Structure formats: C-alpha cells, structure tokens
N, C-alpha and C positions, 0 to 999 in steps of 0.2 A: 504493500500500500504506500501511496505517496503522502506527503504532508497534507495536500488538498483533500485526500480521501479521509484522513483522520479528522480534519476540521469538519467535513461534511457529516461524518459519523457523530461528532459532538453536536452538530446542529440538529440531527434527527433525535438524539437523546433528549435535548432540551425541548424540542417541539412536542415530544410525547409527554413531557413532564408538566409543562405549563399550558394553561388555557388563556384564551382572550377573556378579559374581564366581562362580566355580565351584569344585567340589571338585577335589582332585588327581586322583582317579579319572576324573572327567568330562573333565579336561584330557587325560589319556592317551587316552581314547576319541576325543577331538577330533583329536589329532595323527595317529591312524591313519586318520582321514577326510581330513585335510588336513595332510600331513607338513611342508610348508614353514613352518608357523607355529612349528615347533620348531627351525628352522635356526640354526646357529651364526653368529657375526658376519659373517665374510667371505662365507659363502653367502647370508646375508640381504641384504647389500649388493649382491651380484651379482644376486639375484632382483629386487630393487627396480629396478635398472638395466634388466634384460631385460624386465621387465613393461611398460615404457613403449613397447616396440617399436623399430623402426628406420625410417630413410628414406634415400634415395639422395641424395648431394650430390656436387658437383664441387669439388675443392680441388687446387690446383697442377696443374690440367688433367686430373685423373684422377677417375673415379667411385669413390666410397667409400660404404660403408654406415655410417650414423651412428646412434648410440643416441639416441632422442628424449629420454631422461632428462636429457641435458645441454642440452636446449633449455629446461629449466625449465618443462615444460608445466603443472604444477600451480599455477604462479604467473604464468600468462599470459606466460611468457617474460621476466619482469623481470630475472632473473639468469642468462639463457642464456649459455652459453660459446660464443662465436662462433669458428668455425674450430677448428684443432688437433685435427681428428677422428682423424687417425692416432695422435696421442699418447693421446687418450682411449680409442681402441680397444686400444692397448697396455696401458693401465691395466686395462681389463676383462679382457683375456687373462691378466694377472697375477693378478687376483682369482680367475679361474677355476682357475688352478693352485694358488693359496693355499688356496682353499676345499676343493679336492680333496686337499690335503696332498701335492701333487706338487712336491717340491724347493724351492719358494719360500716355504714356510710360515714360515721364519725371517726373511723379508724385511720391511723397513720401506719403504713406498712413499714416494718423494720426488718432489715436483713442484717444478721449478726453472725460472726464466725471468726476463727483465728486467721492469722495472716496466710496468704497464698491458698485460699480455698475457692477463689473465683468471684469474689464480690466486685472487684474492679471490672472483671470481664462482664458481669451482669450489667453494669452501667453502660459499657461500650456496646454491648449486644442490644440493649434497649434503644439506644440512640440510633445505631445502624438500622435496626429492624423498623423503627418508626419512620426514619428518613425514607427508606426504600418503599415502605408500604404507602407513604403519602404521595409517591410518584405514580402509583397505580390508579386506574379509573375508579375502582371500588374504595380506595383509601384516600381519595382527595380530601384535603383540608382547606377550609375557606375562611376568609375574614373580609373586612370592609376597608375601603379607602375613600377619602373625602377630598373635595375641592370646593372651597367657598369663594374662590376668586371669580367664578362664573356667575355669582349672584349679581343681578343687574344693579349697576351703580355702586358696587362694592369697592371700597378703597382699602379693604382689609384682607390680608392673606392668612391662610392656615399653614403653620409650619412647626418645625421643631426648634424654633427660635432664630432661624436664619432669615435674612432679608429676602423677600420674594419679589421685590420690585423689579420689573422688567423680565420676569421669568415667563416662559411660554406656558400655554395652557396645560400641556402635558406635564410640565415640571411642577405644577401646583397640586398634583395628586399626592396625598399623604396617607399611608397605610396606618391602621390602628397599631400603636406600638406594643400592644399586648394581645394581638391576635383575637380581637373581639369577635364573638360568634355573630354571623349575619342576622340571625333571628332576634338578637338582642336589640335590634333597631326598632322592632315593632312595639307598640304599646302593650302592656302586660296582658290585658284581657284578650286582645286580638291574638297574641302569641299563644295563650292558653287554648283558645279555640283551634288554632292551627295545629298545635301539638296533639290535641285530643283526636282530631281527624287523622293526623299522620300515624299516631300510634294505633288507632283503630284499624288501619290498613296494614300495620306492620306484622310480619310473620316472625315474631321474636318475643321471647318471654321477658326481655329487658327493654323497657320503654325508653324512648329518647327524652331526656330532661334538659331544658334550657331555662335556668332560673335567673341568669345574670342580666343586669342592666348594662347599658352602654358604659364603656370605660370612660374615665374623665376626659381624656384627649378627644375622643369621638363625641362625647357629650358637649364639649365646647363648640364643636362644629355644628352639631345638631341644634343647640340652643341659638346660635347665631342665625342659622338659616330659618329656624322657626320664628324668631323675632322679626326678621326681615320680611318674610312673607305674610305674617299676621298683620304687620303694619300696612302692607300693600293690599290687604283685604282679600287675600287668596282664599278661595272656598275649599279647594282640594289641598289642604295644608300639608298632609303627610306625603302626598304625591309630589308636591313641589319640593319638599325637603329632600326626598329620596329620588328625585329625578336623576337620570343617568348622567347629567352634567355635573351633579354634586356627589353622588354616591355610586360606587361600583363594588361588586362582589368579585374577589379575586382568589385564586388558589395559591397556597404557599407550600413550600417543602418544609416539613417538620425537621428541625435540627437544633443543636445546642444554641440557645439564645432566641429561638423562634419556635415556641411550642414545647420545648424541653429546657427547663432551667436546671443548671447544675451548680451547686455551691461546693467549691473545693475546700480542702483543709487549709490551704494557705490564704484564702479570701478573708479580709478583715474589714473593719469599719463598724459603725453603730448598728444595732440590730435592725432598725427600720431601713437603713441603707442596704444591708445585705438581703433583706426580705423583698422590698419593693423598688428601691432606687433612692435617688437624692435630688434635691432641688439644685438647679444651676443658678447660683445667686447673682451672677453677672447679668442674667436675663430677666430676673423677677420684675425690675422696674420697667423694662422695655415691654414686657408682656403682661403688665398689670391688667386684670380683668374685673372691672367694676368694683375696685377697691379690695380685691382679694388676690391670692396667688393664682396664676394662670397655669393649668395643668400642662400647657405646652412647654413650660419651663422646667419640666420634670424629666429625669433621665430614663426612667423605666428599665433600669438595668439590674434590678434585684432579682433574686432567684424565682420568686412567685410571679413577677411581671413577665419574665422570659418563659416560664413554664406554663403560663395561662393557656388553657385550651387543651393541654395534653398531660404533661408529666413534670413534676418537680422533684429533684433528687438532691438530698443533702449528703455529700460524700464525707467519710470519716467524721461521723456525727458527733463523736466525743469532743472534737475541736469546736463544735458549735452548740454545745449543750445549753448555752444561754438562750439560743433561739427556739429550742424545742417547746418551751412553755409559751413563747409568743405565737407558736403555730397551733396551740391547743384548739382555738375556736375556728380556725380556718376551715376544717372539714365540716363543722357544724353550720357555721354562718355563711361560709363561702364568700367572705369579704375581708378586706384589709383597708387600712387608711394611708393615704399619702400625707395627709395633714388633718388637723382637727375637723375641718369642715369639708374635706374632700375624701370620699371613700371610693373603693374600687372593688367590684365583684370579681371573684376568682373561681374558675372551674379548672382544677388541676388535681391529678392524682398524686398525693404526697407519698414519698418513699425515702427512707433514710437508711444509710449503710454505715456499719460501725464494726470495730473489733470488740472483743469482750470487755474492754475497759469502760465502755459506755454503761454497761449494766452495773458495774461497780459504782459509778457516779450516781446512777438512779437509785441505788439501794443504800446510799449513805445515811438516809434517815429512816430506814425500815424498822429500826428498833422503837420508833415513836408510834408505831401502829397507826391508829386513826388520825394522828396529828402529823403524819408524813406529808410535807408540803409538795412532794413530787407524786403523790398518789394519783391525782387527776391525770397527770401526764402519762404515767405508767398504764393507767386504765385504757388510754386511747391508743397505745402502741400495740400493734399486732405483730409479734415476733416470728420470723422464719429463720431458722439457724442453718447456715452452711457448715458442713463438716469436711474433713479431709476425705479424699477418695478412698474407698475400700474395695474397689474393683481393680484387679491386676491389669486388665486390658485398658481401662481408662487412664490409670496412672502411667502405663507404658506410652500411651498416646500423648499424654501431657508432657512427659519427659522428652519425647521426640520433638514436640513442638518447641520446647525450650532450647533444644540443641540445634535445630534446623529450621528451615522456613516452611516446613510442612504445616498446612492448615486444614486440609480436608478432614471432615469428621468421619471416623471409621463406622462403616455400616457393613454387615456381613450376612450372608445367607445362612451360614452355619458357624458353630463355634470352631470347627476345624480351620475355617478361613481366618477367623480372628486369631487363633493360636499361631498361625503362620506369621501374622504381623507382629505378635508379641515377641516371638523368638528371633525375628529378623535382625540382621546387622544394621549398623548406622555408620556411614562413612562421611567424614567431615574434613574439609580442606582448611588447614591452619598455616600460619606463617611462623617459622621458627625464629630463633634469636639472630640468625644470620640474614634474616629477611627473605629467606626462600620458602616457597609454599610446598607443602607435602600433604598427602592424604593419610589421615589417621582412621583406623577402623575399630569401632566397637564390635567385637566379634559377636556372632550369633549367641543369644542368651545373655549378653552383657547388660543391655538395657532392661531386659526382663528381670535380671538379678536385682538391679537397682530398684525397679518398680515393686517387685515382690517384697524386698526388704522394707521399703517405705510402708507398704500396705500392712505388713506384719506388725510393724511398730504401732500401728493405729488401731489394731483390733483388741477387743477386750477378751482376756483369757479367763475371766471368771465364768463359771458354769459351762466351760468347754466340755462337750460330750466326751464320754470315755473313749479312749482309743484314737482321738483326733489331736493333732497339734495345730498351731496357728497357720501353718502353710496349708493344711487341709481346709481350714476354715476359709482362707483366702481363695482357694480354688473353688470351693462350693459357692462363695459369693459371686465369683466371676462367671462360672459355668452354669450354676443352678443345680449341679449334681457333683458327685464324687465317684470316680471310677476306681474300683478296688478289684483288680484282677478281672475275673469274668463278670463281676457284679457291678451294677450301677445303682447308686443310692441317691435319690432325689433330695433336694434341700429340705422339704417338709418332713422327711424322716428323721431329721436331727432336731434336737430340742435346744435351739439357740435362744438366749435371753433377748427378747425384742427391746427390752428397756436397758440394754447395756450401753457402754460408752464407746462403741465403735465409731471412729472418725473424730472423736473429741480432741485427741492430741496425737502426737507422733511426729515423724520426720516430715517437714514441709518440702514441697517440690523445689523450692528455691535453694535449700541446702543440698539436695541431690544434684541439681543443676551445677552448683558451684564446685562440688567435688568432681563431677565429670569433666567440667571445663579445666580444672587443674590437672587432671590426668592427661588431657590432650597436650599439655605443655611439659609433662614429666618425662625425663629420660629413663628408658627401661633397659636394664642390663640383660639384653637378649641378643643372641647372634645366630646367624645361619649363613651358610656359604652362598646360597642362592636366593633366599627369601627375606623380605624386609620385616622380619618378625618384631623388630623394635617399634614398628608403627602399629602394632596390634594391642588393643586394650581388652584384656580377657575378663570374664565375669568375676574371677577371684580378685583381680586388680580392683574392680569396682567395689566389691563388698569390703575388701580390706581398707580401701580409702575411706569409705563411708563410716566404718567403725573407728578408724584411727582419728578421723576429723572430729568426732564427738567431743573429745576432751577439750578442744580449743574453741568450740562453737558456743558463744554466749547465749544463744537462743534456748539451750537446754539446761535444765537443772541437774544437780548431782544425781538425784534419784532417777531422772530420765536417762542420763548417760548409762548408768548401771543396768537399767531395765532394757534399753535398746541393744547394748552389747550382748546381753544374754539371748537375744532373739535371732542372732545372725546364723547360728549353727544349723537349724533346720532349713534355712534358706540355702545355705551352701550345699547341704546334702541334696536338696531338691534340684538345684541347678546342675550339680554333678550328674544326677540321674538323667537329666535331659541331654547333657553332653554325651554320656555313655550310650544312651539310646540312639543318638545320631550316628555315633561311630559304628555300633553294631549293625544298624540298618544299612549303613553304607557298605559295610563288609558283606552283608548278606543280600544286597540289593538284587543281584543277578540270580540268587537262589530262592527268591520269593515264590510262594505257591501261587499258581495262576488261578484266576477266578473260576475258570471252567472246572478245574479239579475240585475246588471248594464247593461249587454248585452241585457237582455230581454227588459229593458226600452228603450234602444237605438233603437232596432229593431221595437218596437211598434211606437215610435215617427217617425221613417223613413217611416214606412208604412202609418201612419196617414197623413203625409204631401205629400207623392209621389204617393199614391195608389199602391205601389208595393205589390205583394202578400206576405202574411204571413201564415206560415204553423205551425200546432201543431206537437206534437211528433208522431202522427199517419199519418202524411203527408197530413192532411186535411187542406184546406184553411180556415183561420179564419180572422175575422176583428180585427183591433187593439183594445185593451181593454182600454177604458177610465179610469176605476177604477185602473188598474195596473199603468198607467202613473200618475194618481192623487196621489195615495199613495206614490209613489217613490218621487215625487216632494215635497210633504208635509213632509214626515217622514225622508227621506234620504238626500234630498237636503236642506230641511229646508228653502226653498225659498218662499213658498206660504202658505196661510191659506185657510180654507173652504170658506171664503168670496170671494175668487177669482175663484170660480167655481160655475156654475149653475148646481147643482146636481153633476154629474161627468164630465160635459162638461166644458172645460176651457174657461175663459173669455179672453179678448184681451191681458192682460198683460202676461198670461201664454202662449197664442199662439205665441206672439212675442218672448218670451224667447225660446221656442222650435225651432223656425225658426232661430233666430239670434245666439243662443249659441250652439245648437246641429246640426241642419241641415246644417248650414253654414260650420261647421267643417267637416261634412261628405262629403259635396260637394267638399270642398277643397281636401280632401283625394281622392275622386273619380277622380278629375281632375289630381292630381299628378300621379294617376295610370290608366290614361285613355287608355293606350295601353294594359291593362290587362282586364280580365273579372271582373269588380268591383262587389263586394258583401259586404253588411254591415258586414257580419261575418268576413271579412278579416281585418277590421279596428282595429288598436291598440287603445284601448279605452283611454289609457293615452294620446293620441294625441289630445283629445278633452279637452280643459282646464277645462270646468265645470265638466266633468266626472272625470278628474284627481283629482280635488278637492274632489269629493265624495269618490274616492278610497283611497286618501292619507291623508286627513286632516279632523279634527273635531274642534269644539270650545267648550267653557265652557257651552253653552246652551245644546249641546249634552250630556255633562257630567251630568249636572243637571237633564236633562230629563231621562237619563239612570239610574242614581244612586240617587234616591229621598232622601235618608237619609245621603248622603255624606256631610261632613262639613270640608272644608279646614282648619278651625281654630284649628282642632284637630290633624292636620297632624304630628306635631313634636312628639307627644306622644299620639296616638289615644287609647281610651279605648278598652280593649280586648272585642272581640265579636261584635264590631260595624261594620257597613258597611265601614266606613272610614278606619278601620284597615285592612279589607280584601282588599279594593282597593289599599291601600298603599303597602301591601305585594306583590300583583300582579304587581303593577306599577314598584316597585324597581327591581323585577325579570326580567320584560320585558326590562327595561332600560339596565340591565346588559347583557341579552342574545342577544338582537337585536340591541342596539344602542351604544355598546362599552363602557358603563360606568362600573366602579367598583362599588361595593355596597356603598363604602364611598362617591364617587363622585355623585352617584345617590341620596344618602341621602341629600347631601348638595345642589345639584341642585334643587331637588324637594322641599326642605324646602324653598329655596330662592323664587321659583315660587309661592308656596302656601302662603308665607308671603305677597306677592303682591296681590294675588287673594283675600285673606281674607278681605281686605279693601273694596272690591266692591261686595262681595258675599251677596246674598239676603237670 
C-alpha cells in the first residue's frame, strides 16, 4: 500500500465513525428505531459488555461463561483481564441491577485486590471497549451542541471564554462540555411522556432512564435563546430555541475525558476541582452573567464532568479517600454543584479501584460500631475482589505477555491444545553487554515451571484432600479433572474448601517477570562443541532463580519466604516428569502403536463381552480372537504376563480389566450418544483412558524392551556406531521436529533426564 492508500483507509474509518449532525426531531425519530442509543450510563455500559458476546472457560476447575468484552477484543487482547471471571460476572450482574434501578442504584462499585492482579488492565479494557463500541451503529453516543450567534440581532456569542468576534458561523458551534444527553433538552413532563412511549416499545427488561436536566453550559445557551424569542413574541418557543440553526445533535466517540472520567493517583487539587472542575478566574469578569458567575467560565475538567454520560473511574482510590465521602450522594441524587447557586446533573456509573490499603482506611473507626463516621460510605461501596490467578494456563499466558509482545487471548478447542501452549518454549532477542543481539531460549516447560510455581504459592493447602498435593490441586483447577493412570477424576469428586484463601496472596507476576528478565542477562556456565547451550534457560534455572530471589525481595514477609521455599519441591518433580515424558516419547516415537491395531483390540474386546457381531475384511462373521487380545494386553499395554492367562483364555484379573477399563468407557460413550446409531467404530479411542495411555505414552520398560543395547550412561557422548548413539540422534531430531525444542534445549533436557535415569538403570 502507498501512503495515499493509508490516508484513504483512515478517511473510511472516520467516515464510519462519525455522522453528520442532526436535528433534535431527527434524533427522537432515530431512538424509536434504535432505542439503545439513548441508554443511560449504566445501561450503556452493560450493553457494551453484552454486545461482545460470551465464551466458555474453565477456572478453578469449573466451567464458566465469560464476557468477551474483558478479553479486550477491540485491541487484539492487549489489555485483556486474564482470569477473575466470576468476579467480572458479579460486576455485570450488579450493572444489570443498577441499570434497572433494582436496589443497587445507590451503589459505588469497588474493585479491590493486591498488586498485579489486573485492576489496571480493567481500567484500560473498559476505556478501549467503550471507545470501540461507541464507533458502532448500535453503540453510538450522542450529545448536543449550541450556536446562539445565529439568533437575529444577537451581539453575543456562546463560547468557552474565547472571543468569537469575526468567527464564521461554523466556528460558533459549541458542544456540551459534559456530554449532555439530547433528551435533557426537553421539558421534564414532555420527556417523561416520550420515555414512557419509548420504553413501552422496548424489548428489554431494563428501561431507559433520563432524569438529568441540561448542564449549566447548555442551560446558559438555552436561557439566552428562550429570553430572546419570548421577547420577540415567538409562539412556537421550544421550536425556535431548538431550531437547527441553534441546536444540533451530534455523535461523539467515548474516550478518556469525553464520557469516561479517570482520576489518577497523582491528580491533586481541592476536592471540588478534582470532582467537577474549576473556575477560570481571569474570565469571570468578562463572562459575568446577570450578576453571577457564568458557567462558560468553568473548566469542566473534573472526573465527574468528563465521565458524565458513561463511566467515572477513581484509580488507586486510597490516594483519594477524601473524595469518596463527597461522592456519597452522587448515585442517589445524580447531581453535583459547580458553585452554591449552580448545580449540574450527572449520569455516570461510579467505579473505584484500590489495593487492600483502602479497606484499612475505611475500617479505622470500626471499633466505634454505630458511631463509625465512615459507615455510610462503606454501606454504599459494593466490593468485587480481584485475586491472583490460580489457573496454570492463565498464569503461563500472562507471563508470556510480560516477556513478549504476544497479546492474543488463548482460546482452545480442547485442553490438549492448551497444554501444548503451556509447555511451549519462548525465544527472546536480547542485547548483551557488548551491544550484540542474541536469541535466548526459555526451553520447553520453563515458562510452565514459573507459572506453576507462582500458582502453587497462591493456593490454600488447608483441607487439601488426602493423597493430593498443591500441584495436583493446580492441575485440577486448570483442567477441571485429574488424570491418575487409567482413571480420570473430575473436580467435583474432590472436597475443596470453597471458602479458602486461594489467590489471596502468593508470588505476583511482576516478581516472576523480573526474575526471568534477569536470567536473560545471566551468564550460564555451559558449553558444547556445536550447540549454543549457554543461551538456553532451563526450567530448573527458572525455579532456582525464583526461590533464590525471595530472600532479597521486599514484597515478601519472612513467613512468606519460608512458606514459598517449601513449595518448590513438588513443582520441580512435576516439571521433571514432563521432561522425562518428552524424552521417552521421542525415543519411542517410531515404535508407537498404530490406531488400527488399537481399534482392532477394542472391537474384539467389545464383541467378546457383548456378543455383538464381528466381521472380517470379506464381510464374514468371525469370533473375537483371544490371541489378538492377549498379545495386545501383554506387549502393548504391558499390563499382564503369561501367568494371567490359561492358554489364550484370560483369567479373572484380565476379564475384570477388560470390563472395568474398556467396556465401561465404551458404555459411557454409547450412553452419551444414545440418540444416534452407536457403533464401536465411531468411538474416539483417546476417550478411553487406558487406550489413550497406549496411544500416547510409554515408560522406561518399553525403552529397555525395544532397545536391548541402549545405555543411558553413554548419553552425553555415546560411542559412534552404538545403539545409544542412533537412539540419541533420532530422539534429538524428534524433540526438535515435534515437541518444539531447539537442538540445544533438546540436548540439555535429554542429558538432565538421562542423568537421573542412569542411577536406576539395570
């Protein structure tokens, strides 16, 4: 594309975003065609969230419906809020109640949580989502603009304090500085009738509410025009005031400062200035209005003024605790004052964000019981608590975001697909001390190790079910189940304490990010004749660095350091098991059982148990072959020996295995597909746990049986021409081609695994 093409593309984008201004009557006709463009603030925010749709996620082992709005889809996921779906759903439920005026309309929504839990992302996600939604036809947001210079004989202009003399007609249009709702122009009784008819036609349980009067700036224009035309004896007074030469309805793009007010921690000034704005004293005399202050001399740069119409956010609210009591009556009365005699109606959804320190401030007088001066404020705050992520996949995704420019939100058809992303390597280009760039690789399972360790530090080990450790709990939370050999146990089979403290404390992602960043600049004492093994960060490097850094990290207490150090061992064991599995599967990759052989076994077992007919390739009915089943069970499953058969006939242990492990799974599949013509050929073999094991995993016994001359003690430098050398070459190639390793990380991982195996090799 040329530069001209990009300019043309930008023209089209703006053309789709903005409309030509319309008359007030045209706007009214428009809202009867599309009522939601007239929605009040909380309803508009709710509609923006719902418009993005939902998706199903698994968090803490349970399926939940998540609003895609919080994935920041309009911004390619850059500020997606990972996890905390239940908290966000509670927020949307509250919005629904507030928008409908059901009991919670006086509430101020409060998001609280420790550092690095996604609270700042929430603010960015809300701003991004509302901005992009307001660019869509169904999400258009409208306000009014005025021009009083067109009043016949007028020698007065409407402005924000600037001299309008000599200005063209188009330059004398001034938008309401606080995004006034177009329906606020109508007299109250007319507006009530209009809304009654509009809501009567509205197919929605949340009615549209517009209770606000014109803002002071617009009221100044309205009053001037009303006085002018009344003196002239105009009969159709409202029509004259709102004539298209004086009043236009225009759409605007919601953004920070226009529909979204954000008060940052560093903002200062008197309370009223932070809330609604300040008087511009140099203009007060120039714009004196009948002996009082003229609202045109007001800045309207306070958080409520900017957020009028959509959303008001107080960020790091503990820094603005003095303002919270000033906000008490805003949700109730929906009004604030610029000055003693000048009030302004406000329609904005109030939302405050804080760390836990705000709660400590609010509870400073709690021992005074009914005399607590902050009790009224606390009653109006509706708290939603963000916690640290307790899902391995989400924490892995978050760490990758911190290290790279990846922003896409992970969505997967199955957990196997998600597992591949969890274990995947990360390659980062860094500049060394000599100014040269080099690629550093976090080996497969390295980011997984960091994420799993962080999650394990956040889990409550009280009431942990017997036989489980915190790694098991983490896996159940992420998958929704735990695979134990041939058995799969669902999350609801475990008695976890739902009132536990999961996610309340632990290692924050910022600590993990910093440790990983330091590893990228650390010299590693590793050498290889042909491979750049010094550029590989292994999982054990990551875990060691995270534990060693605890002692100097001021964010952790002494008790936390001791607790977190003790939790690293099961993580190391789990990650080693994953590395070991990769190496074994790479060694045995060419020796895997083909699905045709597995399918033949399953069909024979099914026929053996149910007397269902079995046919050969020529269509002839045949009996299930006991030798076929026996050989598969001994050689491929490795579950039985010759002693457990009487000739080819299975003894009781084999018969029980076939019924409990194979037939039960087939029957479950048949039941789930009972409305269809069930056939064993239709079964996904990987749905049978014991068969999935055959297809996807091996052990060292399989390796030893397959490669009789293999010796893991020779792995580091196997003699040329030996079976060990041939196995190693094929294994490294397979790890690179199929499992995402580089040759250097495959070399280090396989060496590590073989070093452990050598001690127990016969």
